C-alpha atoms as one frame of an Amber mdcrd trajectory, in Angstrom:
protein
  12.881 -68.151 -11.368  16.138 -66.555 -11.256  14.597 -62.799 -12.059  12.192
 -63.331  -9.147  15.039 -64.305  -6.660  17.047 -61.536  -7.701  14.277 -58.959
  -7.307  13.570 -60.462  -3.769  17.162 -60.306  -2.810  17.309 -56.788  -3.959
  14.267 -55.520  -2.339  15.309 -57.227   0.799  18.625 -55.462   0.669  17.251
 -52.199   0.083  14.712 -52.292   3.169  17.457 -53.690   5.487  19.775 -50.819
   4.430  17.185 -48.261   4.913  16.402 -49.430   8.288  19.961 -49.556   9.181
  20.371 -46.033   8.131  17.378 -44.553   9.931  18.093 -46.305  13.210  15.567
 -46.963  16.076  15.372 -43.291  17.395  15.745 -41.347  14.107  12.581 -39.300
  12.977  11.764 -38.130   9.667  10.544 -34.643  10.746  11.018 -31.349   8.852
  13.703 -29.241   9.934  12.882 -26.333  12.290  12.944 -23.028  10.214  15.632
 -20.448  11.453  15.268 -16.586  11.364  17.025 -15.048   8.393  18.169 -11.447
   7.951  18.039 -10.388  11.899  14.120  -9.876  11.571  14.657  -7.326   8.915
  11.936  -6.580   6.269  12.613  -8.133   2.904  14.168  -5.995   0.283  11.673
  -3.808  -1.675  13.779  -0.982  -3.235  14.537  -0.543  -7.010  16.595   1.806
  -8.908  16.939   2.664 -12.602  20.723   3.140 -13.140  21.466   5.332 -16.424
  24.911   5.476 -17.579  27.075   5.260 -20.824  23.784   5.235 -22.833  22.491
   2.000 -20.742  19.340   2.098 -18.601  19.184  -1.000 -16.268  16.924  -1.782
 -13.494  18.513  -2.914 -10.094  16.758  -4.196  -7.173  18.025  -3.943  -3.619
  17.285  -7.783  -3.179  19.915  -8.834  -5.758  17.737  -9.159  -8.666  18.868
  -7.230 -11.556  17.859  -6.268 -15.278  14.228  -7.538 -15.037  11.051  -5.787
 -14.325   9.337  -8.512 -12.474   5.992  -6.859 -11.905   5.441  -6.677 -15.583
   7.534  -9.661 -16.686   9.784  -7.876 -19.024  13.434  -7.371 -19.474  14.847
  -3.998 -18.219  18.489  -3.620 -19.445  18.032  -1.184 -22.507  20.981  -0.362
 -24.736  20.861   2.402 -26.084  18.667   3.841 -23.467  15.042   5.052 -24.641
  15.316   2.608 -27.799  13.019  -0.209 -26.456  15.904  -2.559 -27.342  16.983
  -5.001 -24.452  20.291  -6.789 -24.389  19.636  -8.899 -21.174  16.422 -10.356
 -19.878  17.360 -10.920 -16.214  20.424 -11.334 -13.913  21.066 -11.796 -10.045
  23.687 -11.077  -7.658  25.583 -14.157  -6.242  28.064 -13.928  -3.632  29.973
 -16.827  -1.770  32.834 -17.408   0.546  33.863 -19.520   3.543  33.400 -18.692
   7.113  35.770 -18.850   9.677  35.237 -22.736  10.151  35.844 -23.203   6.426
  32.267 -23.859   5.657  31.005 -22.380   2.231  28.283 -19.819   2.472  26.430
 -18.699  -0.690  23.732 -15.923  -1.109  22.391 -16.462  -4.509  18.890 -16.395
  -6.284  17.342 -17.209  -9.597  14.552 -14.968 -10.792  13.975 -13.704  -7.261
  13.089 -17.097  -5.843  13.087 -16.335  -1.945  15.515 -13.832  -0.200  19.109
 -14.186   0.312  19.797 -10.207   0.592  18.456  -8.125   3.127  18.514  -4.459
   3.583  20.779  -3.274   6.322  22.782  -1.622   7.971  22.904  -4.552  10.515
  25.328  -4.399  13.529  27.215  -6.905  15.464  24.044  -7.213  17.742  21.281
  -6.657  15.265  19.882  -3.421  14.000  21.761  -0.343  14.850
């Protein structure tokens, strides 16, 4: 009997807290998507950098050291040896804006687009 009473009390508490949190006029709609990258096309350029006996693939969109099309590593040391030291990496940049809000551009295995090709001027493309 005590377990049933406790379960009922807990259930009613959860329901009332949820109703109080939502309020009468709140809606649970999806957020409106915003335009990213000033309507620029997504990054597509790639470059193999070769220096100091290293051959590494770098993408313009922030992804590094992975040939995503083939699903293989692309950081070869020493170059032309078919030995790879790193499978994948990505560029992460963060900081605060003028209002002190944290901003971060980061990706994992190129999931999405946080980096866009430029240059972008003050009023869009220039």
